[in-house]
N, C-alpha and C positions, 0 to 999 in steps of 0.2 A: 197312450197319450191322446187326449182329446184334440181334435183340430181347433185351430185358432181362427175365429171369424173376425175379420177386420172390416169395420163398417164406418159409415158416416150416417148417424141415425136419421137426419132429415132427408136423406136420399131415398127416393121411392124404390129404386132397384134394390138397395140394401134392405129396406123393409120387406120387400117381396121375398128376397132370399132368406131372411131370418124367419119369416112366417113359414116358408117351405121347410126349412130345417126343423122348426118346432113341430110342424105337422107330421114330419117323417121320423119323429123321435130320435133325431140325431143329437148326440152329445157334442157340445163344443164350449169353448170359452170365447168371450167376445172382447173386442178392444175398439175404442173410438179412435179413428185414424187421425183426427185433427188434434185431439188431446194428447195422443201418444204416437207421434210419427214413427213409421218404420225406420230403423237404422239402415245405413248403407250395407252393413253386413247381413242383416235380415233380408234385405232386397236382393242381394247377391245370391244368398241361399235359395230364396223363393224362385228367383229367375232360373237358377240351375234345375231345381226340382220340377218346374213347370214345363220345361221344354219349349217355351214360347219365346218369340223375339222380344228383346228388352223393350221395344217400343210399345208392346201391349200392356206394359205396366204404367204407362202414362195416361192420365185422364185427358185425352185429346179433345174432349168436348167441354172441358172446364174453362172458366174465364181466365184463371191464372195461366194455364197453358197457352191460351190465345194471346193474352196481354204480354207474355214474355216472348212471343213470337218463336216458340220452340219448334214449330214445324220446320222452320228454316235452319235453326241452330243445332238440332239433335244430330243430323247426319255428320257434322264435323266434330262432334264430341266423342271422346273415348267412353267405353263402358264404365270405367271408374268415375269419370266426370258425371255421367248420367246417374249412377247410383247415388253419388254425393248430392246431386241436384234433387233427386226424388226424396232424399232424406231430409231436405230442408223444410218441406211443407207437405203434410198429408193430403192437401187438396190437389197436389200434382199427381197423386197415385190413383190409378184406376181401382175402382171398388165395386162391389165387395171383393174381398180375397178370402179364400178358405185354404188355410195352410195346414196340411197334415204332415205326418212323419215322413211320408215318401211321395207326396203329391202337393201341388198347389193349383188351385182354380182361380182364375182372374175374371171378374165380371160374372154376372149370373146368367147361365143358360141352363134351364131346368133339366133338359135331357143329359147334358154333360155332367151336371152335379149328381143326378140320379144314377147314371152309369158308374161314376167314380165311387160314390158312397156305397152303392150296392156291392160293387166289386170288393171294396174295403171290408165290408161286413162279412162277406162270404169267405174271405181269407183269414178271418179271426178264429 
């Protein structure tokens, strides 16, 4: 299964990540996060696979996050409420996301992506 690259094309970090994937001959399918929001179920699955705190899935630097005052609201919300909220608008979700069969990378850190994709290729 090819990893799914979830992006917002105007985002410079997403463009940098996509360029990196293309330069390293990584196969992937891509999806525009604003046109096709992740579902609450997808987010739950990705959160579990990532091993990251759920807060890492929020685009904390985004205008929507700030306008909704989520910094103060998230601590009192359940995980289910947070998944549902994230699923309402792709702009709330941290990007890019690279979701593989047994891993999920959130945000683009070249060393992290390189280590994960190299490990995945070696296990094939």
